[in-house]
Structures are given as C-alpha cells and as structure tokens.
C-alpha positions in Angstrom: 0.1 0.1 0.1 1.2 3.3 -0.8 1.3 6.4 1.7 -1.7 8.7 2.0 -0.1 11.7 1.0 1.5 9.8 -2.2 -1.7 8.5 -3.4 -3.3 12.0 -2.6 -0.8 13.5 -5.1 -0.8 10.7 -7.7 -4.8 11.0 -7.6 -4.6 14.9 -8.3 -1.9 14.3 -11.2 -3.9 11.4 -12.9 -7.3 13.6 -12.4 -5.3 16.7 -14.1 -4.0 14.4 -16.6 -7.2 13.5 -17.9 -9.7 16.1 -17.2 -12.4 14.7 -19.8 -13.1 12.2 -16.9 -14.7 15.0 -14.9 -18.0 14.1 -17.0 -18.1 10.6 -15.6 -18.5 11.6 -12.1 -20.9 14.2 -12.8 -22.7 11.8 -15.1 -23.0 9.5 -12.2 -24.0 12.1 -9.7 -27.0 13.1 -12.3 -28.1 9.4 -12.9 -28.4 8.7 -9.1 -30.1 12.1 -8.4 -32.5 11.2 -11.3 -33.2 7.4 -10.0 -34.3 8.9 -6.5 -35.8 12.1 -7.8 -38.2 11.0 -10.5 -40.2 8.7 -8.5 -40.7 11.4 -5.9 -41.7 13.9 -8.4 -44.1 11.4 -10.2 -46.0 11.2 -6.5 -46.2 14.8 -6.2 -47.3 14.9 -9.6 -50.2 12.4 -8.8 -51.0 14.2 -5.5 -50.5 17.9 -7.1 -54.6 18.4 -6.9 -54.9 17.0 -3.4 -51.7 19.2 -2.0 -53.1 21.8 0.0 -52.1 25.6 -0.4 -48.6 26.5 0.6 -50.2 29.0 3.1 -52.3 26.1 4.5 -49.8 23.3 4.3 -48.9 21.6 7.5 -46.5 18.5 7.9 -49.9 16.2 8.2 -51.9 17.5 5.2 -48.8 16.9 3.0 -48.6 13.5 4.4 -52.0 12.8 3.6 -52.0 14.3 0.2 -49.3 12.1 -0.8 -50.7 9.1 0.5 -53.8 9.8 -1.7 -52.8 8.8 -5.1 -51.3 5.5 -3.5 -54.7 4.8 -2.0 -56.1 5.4 -5.8 -53.5 3.4 -7.3 -54.2 0.3 -4.9 -57.9 0.6 -6.0 -56.8 0.4 -9.7 -54.2 -2.3 -9.9 -53.5 -1.9 -13.6 -52.4 1.8 -13.3 -50.3 0.8 -10.4 -48.7 -2.1 -12.4 -48.0 0.2 -15.3 -46.1 3.3 -13.3 -44.2 0.6 -11.3 -43.0 -1.2 -14.8 -42.2 2.2 -16.1 -40.4 3.4 -12.9 -38.3 0.2 -13.2 -37.4 0.6 -17.0 -36.1 3.9 -16.4 -34.1 3.3 -13.0 -32.7 0.4 -14.8 -31.6 2.4 -17.8 -30.1 4.9 -15.5 -28.2 2.7 -13.4 -26.9 1.0 -16.4 -25.7 4.1 -18.0 -23.9 5.1 -14.5 -22.4 1.6 -14.2 -20.9 2.4 -18.0 -19.7 5.9 -16.8 -18.1 4.2 -13.8 -16.6 1.4 -15.2 -15.2 3.7 -17.9 -13.6 5.9 -15.2 -12.1 3.3 -13.3 -10.5 1.7 -16.7 -8.9 5.0 -17.6 -7.6 5.6 -13.8 -6.0 2.3 -13.4 -4.3 2.3 -16.6 -2.9 5.9 -15.7 -1.7 4.8 -12.1 0.0 1.7 -13.7 1.9 3.3 -16.4 3.3 6.3 -14.1 6.2 5.4 -11.7 6.5 6.7 -8.5 7.3 10.6 -8.1 6.3 10.8 -11.8 5.2 14.0 -13.4 1.7 14.8 -14.5 2.4 14.2 -18.1 3.3 10.5 -17.0 -0.5 9.9 -16.0 -2.0 11.1 -19.4 -3.6 8.0 -21.1 -3.3 8.0 -24.7 -6.6 7.7 -26.5 -8.1 7.9 -23.2 -11.8 8.1 -24.9 -11.1 4.9 -26.4 -10.0 3.1 -23.2 -13.0 4.8 -21.4 -15.5 3.5 -24.0 -13.9 0.1 -23.6 -13.8 -0.2 -20.3 -17.3 0.9 -20.0 -18.6 -1.8 -22.8 -16.5 -4.3 -21.2 -17.5 -4.0 -17.6 -20.6 -1.7 -17.6 -22.9 -4.6 -16.5 -20.7 -5.9 -13.7 -20.4 -2.2 -12.3 -24.3 -2.1 -13.0 -24.7 -4.7 -10.4 -22.4 -3.6 -7.9 -24.5 0.1 -7.8 -27.6 -2.1 -7.3 -25.9 -3.5 -4.2 -24.5 -0.3 -3.3 -28.1 1.2 -3.6 -29.8 -1.7 -1.7 -27.4 -1.2 1.2 -28.2 2.7 1.1 -31.9 2.0 1.5 -31.3 -0.4 4.4 -29.1 2.2 6.1 -31.8 4.8 5.4 -34.5 2.9 6.6 -34.2 4.1 10.2 -34.1 7.6 9.5 -37.1 7.3 7.1 -39.0 5.5 9.7 -38.0 8.2 12.3 -39.0 10.8 9.5 -42.3 9.3 9.3 -42.9 9.1 12.9 -42.1 12.5 13.5 -44.8 13.8 11.0 -47.2 11.6 12.8 -45.9 12.9 16.0 -46.7 16.6 15.0 -50.4 15.6 14.5 -50.9 13.5 18.0 -48.5 15.4 20.1 -46.2 12.3 20.4 -42.9 13.3 18.7 -40.4 11.6 20.8 -40.5 8.2 19.1 -39.6 10.3 16.1 -36.9 12.4 17.4 -35.6 9.1 19.1 -35.1 7.1 15.9 -33.5 10.0 14.1 -31.1 10.6 17.0 -29.9 7.1 16.7 -30.3 6.7 13.1 -27.9 9.7 12.3 -24.5 8.4 13.8 -25.3 4.9 12.1 -26.2 6.3 8.9 -22.7 8.5 8.9 -20.7 5.3 10.1 -22.7 2.9 7.9 -22.2 5.7 4.8 -18.5 5.9 5.2 -18.1 2.0 5.2 -20.6 1.6 2.1 -18.6 3.9 0.3 -15.0 2.4 0.9 -16.4 -1.0 0.0 -18.1 0.3 -3.1 -14.7 1.7 -4.5 -12.5 -1.2 -3.5 -15.1 -3.5 -5.0 -15.1 -1.5 -8.3 -11.1 -1.5 -8.3 -10.7 -5.1 -7.9 -13.3 -5.8 -10.0 -11.9 -4.2 -13.0 -8.3 -4.4 -12.2 -8.4 -8.0 -11.9 -11.1 -9.1 -14.3 -13.2 -10.4 -11.7 -16.9 -11.4 -11.3 -19.1 -9.4 -9.0 -19.1 -12.0 -6.4 -15.3 -12.3 -6.6 -14.7 -8.6 -6.7 -16.8 -8.4 -3.2 -14.7 -11.2 -1.9 -11.3 -9.2 -3.0 -12.5 -5.7 -2.5 -13.2 -6.5 1.1 -10.0 -8.5 1.6 -8.2 -5.6 0.4 -10.2 -3.0 2.5 -9.2 -5.1 5.3 -5.7 -4.9 4.7 -5.5 -1.3 4.4 -8.2 0.0 6.8 -6.3 2.7 8.4 -5.0 4.1 5.4 -8.3 4.0 3.7 -9.9 5.4 6.4 -7.8 8.6 6.8 -7.8 9.4 3.3 -11.4 9.2 3.4 -11.6 11.5 6.0 -9.1 13.9 4.3 -11.3 14.0 1.4 -14.6 14.6 3.5 -12.7 17.6 5.3 -12.1 18.6 1.7 -15.6 18.3 0.7 -16.9 20.0 3.8 -14.5 23.0 2.9 -15.6 23.0 -0.9 -19.4 22.9 0.5 -19.0 25.8 2.8 -17.0 28.0 0.2 -20.2 27.8 -1.9 -23.0 27.6 0.6 -21.8 30.5 2.7 -22.2 33.3 0.1 -25.6 31.6 -1.6 -27.2 31.9 2.0 -25.9 35.6 2.3 -27.3 36.5 -1.0 -30.8 34.9 -0.2 -30.8 36.9 3.2 -29.3 40.2 1.8 -31.7 40.4 -1.0 -34.7 38.6 0.4 -35.0 36.1 -2.4 -35.2 38.3 -5.3 -35.0 37.1 -8.9 -31.4 38.2 -9.1 -30.2 36.1 -5.8 -31.8 33.2 -7.0 -29.9 33.2 -10.4 -26.8 33.7 -8.6 -27.4 30.9 -6.1 -28.3 28.7 -9.1 -25.0 29.7 -10.6 -23.1 29.1 -7.6 -24.9 25.8 -7.2 -23.7 24.4 -10.9 -20.3 25.7 -9.7 -20.4 23.8 -6.7 -21.4 20.5 -8.4 -18.5 21.1 -10.8 -16.3 21.4 -7.7 -17.7 18.5 -6.0 -17.6 16.5 -9.2 -13.7 17.3 -9.6 -12.9 16.3 -5.7 -14.9 13.0 -6.3 -12.6 12.4 -9.2 -9.5 13.0 -7.3 -10.8 11.0 -4.6 -11.5 8.2 -6.7 -8.0 8.3 -8.5 -6.2 8.5 -5.0 -7.9 5.2 -3.6 -7.2 3.3 -7.0 -3.4 4.6 -6.1 -3.5 3.6 -2.6 -5.0 0.0 -3.4 -2.3 -0.5 -6.2 -0.2 -3.6 -5.9 3.5 -1.9 -5.6 6.3 -3.0 -7.5 
C-alpha cells in the first residue's frame, strides 16, 4: 500500500492529466439523483390536486395528500402496475448508464496509475486515446458495475430505513403530540447512517477497483475488495476523512455566499439566479473532488512493484 499523501498526490496528477474524466462523476451523480428524484416527482405530480395551498400546508396535510394517490393506485391495480413497470425500466436504464460511466472512469484511472512510476510528473499519467480506453472499459465491465451499483443502492436503502421511519413517526407525532419516538429514531439513526455511509462508500470503491483491475466477477470482486479493504483499513479511513474534510470546505465556500445572497436580497430573482450559478459551480467542484478522491484510492490500493 502506498502512503496517504503519495496516493493523494498521484490521484491529483492523474485527474489533472485526464480532465475529460470529470464528466464521469458528474454523469453518475446526475443519474443517481434522477433515479431517486423521478419517483418522488411522479408522486408529487399524482398528488398535485390533493396538495393543500402553501399557506395552509402542514406536515400532516402534505403527508395525507401524498398518500392519496397511493390509495387510488391500490384501487386501480392496472395503473399501479404500469407505473411500477415504467419506473423500473427508467431506473434500470439510469443505473446501466451510471455503471458504464463508472467502469470507464476506473478503466482510465487504473491505466494511468499503472503506467506512471513513483514520483512521476503529471504528463506521465496522461492516458493516450483515453476516450477509447473509457469506452472499452465501459463496454466490457459496465454490467458488472451495474450490479455493484445496485448492491450499493440496496445497502443505502437499508441504512436509511431508520431515518425514514423516524421522519414518518415525527410527521405523525406533530398530529398527535407524540414526537419523542420519531426524534429518538432520528437521533439514533444519524450516527449509524454516517458510519454506515463511510463503510458503504469504501467497500464500493474497493470492489469496483478489484473487479476491473483483476477482471473478476461481481461476487469475486466483493470478496477481493473486502479483503483489500481489511488489509488497508487505517490508510483507507484516513484518506477518506481527508477528502471528507475537503468536501466540507468546498461546500462551505459555496453555501455561505449563497445563503448570504438569499438573506441580503430577500430571495429576489437576482439572488436566486446567482444562487443557481453557485450551485452549478459547487456541483462541478464536488465532481472534480470526487474524481481526485477516486483516483487517489485507485493509487492507494495498487499493488506495489
């Protein structure tokens, strides 16, 4: 295992040498966001007529309005079946596209790290015909990464279940005056979600790298990725915390001026437009940081010559 700072430096040089790869984490983030947002948007669209006016909205009334189309769908099984099939196809396509982009990203990063000796300059990390390498890796390993992303999404859903139950219990508690159970679930669920989120992210990165670097099946990649993570646990955690701190700094640099604009100009059109620009810039910065982070872990887990 390489050192943490050496891996971070190599990751930075690999990302800078292949800037076209920035499109991959942005695309994956967009596909992931759409896969969660579209079902929610569909639910709000079906519940639009039942939603109360904004001035009269309460947590209880909004929850009841969102449950209304679900009750109607249960009474009309054909509509429910068509909706579920359409959402399943859409989310499958989004995950397949994300798997292709993710596999292409790892294909280029692993090639870049393998060809650059220790202490090499940025130019040594530049992959010739990087787009061709990206497309080839995506085509060969895209479906394996598709299943890795599905396993990852399943783990995230299980992890967020206590928070979801806590939120529902809290909303119900506002109506009957018993908010303690909901608050308790949220308080207990937050640290579990944080620790579990770190573990899921590290396992995903390790499995992805081992699957592509060694041409393994998904099951073999999970086994080998977990073994590699156990062997480098301290270094992996330290590198992850380093990038978590960097992400918090990046978030603060964009969130603070956005909040000040909204407060200073009272949500005017100008401030909302400037806030949207800052949000786009923040997404680009976070995408770049995610790319550098992924490249750093690829370097950290590489087999030393």
